[in-house]
N, C-alpha and C positions, 0 to 999 in steps of 0.2 A: 583384537579390534583398539584404532587408534583414532583417539578422537582429536585435530589439529587445534580448537579451543582451549582442549579444557591442557592442552600441552601448548600452551600461549610461552613460554620462560623458553620454549625453541623454537619456534616457529613464529611467534610474535603475533599472531591474529588474533582479532578482538572482537572481530565475526564472521557471520554463518558466506555475506558477500563474499567475501574476500576468501572462500576455497578455491574457485576457480582459478585463477589467477595463482595463486600460490601452487595449486598443484600443476598448472603449464611450467614455472620457475621452477622447482621442482624437481619435475619429472624430464624436462626438456633444455637443463641449462647446460648441457654438456653436448649439444648439438645447435651451433655457434646460428644464428636466425629465425632458426622457429621457435621461439616465446615470442620475439617479435610479430612473428607474421601470424602466431594463434590470437596473440592481442588485440591486429591488428582486424583481423578478421571478423572477432565478435563485436569491435567497437563498430566496425562500417557496417554491419549487419544490425546493429542498435540504431545507427542512427539514420538509413537508411526507413526504419521503419517511424523515425521519428518525426522524419521530412514528411511522409505518407499524411503522417497523423494531425502534425501543425498545419498545409494545405490543406485538408480535409475544414478543421476546423473552423481558416480565414473563408473557403466557399460556401459553408453551411451559414455562415456568417452573414455574408452579403447578402448569398438569396435569404434568408431567415427572418433576419432583420434590418438588415439594411436600406434593401429594397426595397420593400412594406413600409419601411419608418420615414423614407426620402422619397414617395412618390413621385411628389410634385417637383421633384429636379431630377431631373433625363439624366444619367451615367453612361458612357460613351464604355466602348469596349478600354479603351487605354484609363480611362479615370477607375474604371472598375477593380484594369488588371492590380495598378496600383495601389488600390486601397488593399486587396489579396497581399499585395507582399506587405505593405506594412504591418498590416494583422499577423503576418505568418511570425514575423521580424517581433511581436507585440505579444504575443502566444509563444514563443520561443525563449525570449527572454524571461518572462511568468516559469518557462519550467528551467528554466534557467535557479533562480531565486527560491524555486519552491525544492530544487537540489540543495542548494545551502543551509536547507532551515529546516531537511528529511538527516540532515550530515549524522547527528548525535542519534540516531531510529538504530535499532536493531537490528533490523532485515528492511530491507526494501520491497520483497514478498507480501511481508506483513501490511505493511502501508499501502501496498497494493490492492491485496484483500481488506483489507479496513476501508477503505475508499471504497470498494464495491458494496460492502455490508450496508454500509450508510445508505446505498441506492434502492439498493435490489429490493432490498423487503416492503420501502412503503411504493414501488411500482408493482411489486408483484401482489400487494393489497388493492392497486387500484383497478389491475384486470380482474382480480376476481370479483369487487361490489361490481365492474360491469354485468359479469356472464352471473351472479348471485339476486341481483336485482338493478330494475331499471327506477327508482322512487331517489336516489339519490342524483342530486342536481350535482352540474360541475362547482359551483361554491360549495357545495358539500366537501364532495370529495380533493379539491385545491386546501380545503380548511385541512381535511385529516391529511394529502399529505407530506405541508408545511411542518404540521405538528408532526408528523412522523420524520421526515428530516429531521427538523431541530433536534428532537429527542435523541437518536442515531448517533448526528453530528455532535452532541456534545457528552455522550457515551464512550464515540471513538478518541474525543480530543482529550477526557478524561484519562484512557486507554493509556493511548499516546503518551502524552505528556506527565501521567501523577509519578511516574517513577517506580509501578509497580512491577514488578519481574515473575515472570511465572516459570514455574522449573518444569523441566520438560525429564524423560526418562534419562535413568544414571546412563549413564559414560563412563568410560577407563582409557589408560593411554599406554595399557600393557605391554599395545605391538609399536608401538612409536622408535621411533629411531633418537636416540640421544642428542647427535648435532646436526645443524640441515644439511651440513656437509658430507652425512655421513652417506655409507655405501647402500643404507635400507635396507640393507638384507643383513646385519649384525649389528650387534651393541642394541639389546632394545632394554627399555627400564621397565620396571612396573611400578605401578602406583595405585591410588585408592580410586574409588568410585566416587561419580561428581554427579552433581544434580546440574542441567548446561541448561542457564537460564535465554530471555532473551537477549537481555543486556550486559551482561558479564558472565565470565564463561563457568562460575559457580557461583551457588548458593549455598552461606549458610544462616544457623539458625537465627543467629544476627540479626540479619539483612531480613528474614520474616520478621520477625518482632520490632522492628522496627517499622517494616510496612503494613503490621495490624489495625496501624487507622485509617487507614485508606479507604473511601467510599467504594462500599461494597460493587456498584455498577462497574464503578473503575479496576472491575477484580473479574470480570464476566470476556467471555473468549470472545474474540472478533467472530467466530462462529455462529455466538449466540445473536447477534445484533443484527441479523437478518431478522428472526422470526421476531424479536422484540419491536422493531421497525414495522415488518407488516401486523401484527398484532396492535401495535398504537395507532397505525393507519387507518384502519379497519374502525375500531371505536370513537375513533376523533372524527369520523364519517359520521360515521352512525351518529353519534352524541349530536352533531351538527344539523341532521337532519330533524332530529326529537325535539330541536331547541329553537330551532325557526322553521320547522313545518313546512317546510317547500321539499318537490319535490319535480 
């Protein structure tokens, strides 16, 4: 077994997001141009997806917000296209700012799952309320939704920026090469097991001791944020119904 993050003194890796570029560089460095071609393919695929998402956001914003809010102003096709391009530019700048803001996070996959967890639980609670009861009014459901999103956002923000490190399964570097430029078939080194965390390559007992004073909910895995948001939304929506008595 070889964990490149545990072997960061040789690989220089600090995040699991760096594994794919490291693999391309380490395996294809002997073939001129192949590493750049693979990286270009990855970036072109991602940019294609991002551009489609930005255009979709701009279109939805115009159809669902701009036209209903400014119905008195007649927008022709030229103005609509101009507004759509401006919105695409704004959404693109927001995405770039978010990329810089999340630069120090441990994994972009964790951030994506965390964002989905913040929304998924409250939305699932809304559909559950619609299936199980007809007594809750739209205002009750909206109150529950806002409360659920507020709670999950609070927990998610604390999970990301509290500095808490969650340890994963033990890994080792017994099959790692001692040098980046070695033949990858000889000269292996054996090391002790490391517990890999989300923010650093190993977790020590001193690190765990320093994190003991972190708020309990900030230590919850993002997989549990969905159920928390689901339960919170249901409880607050039902509470609003009983307090207002309106369905």
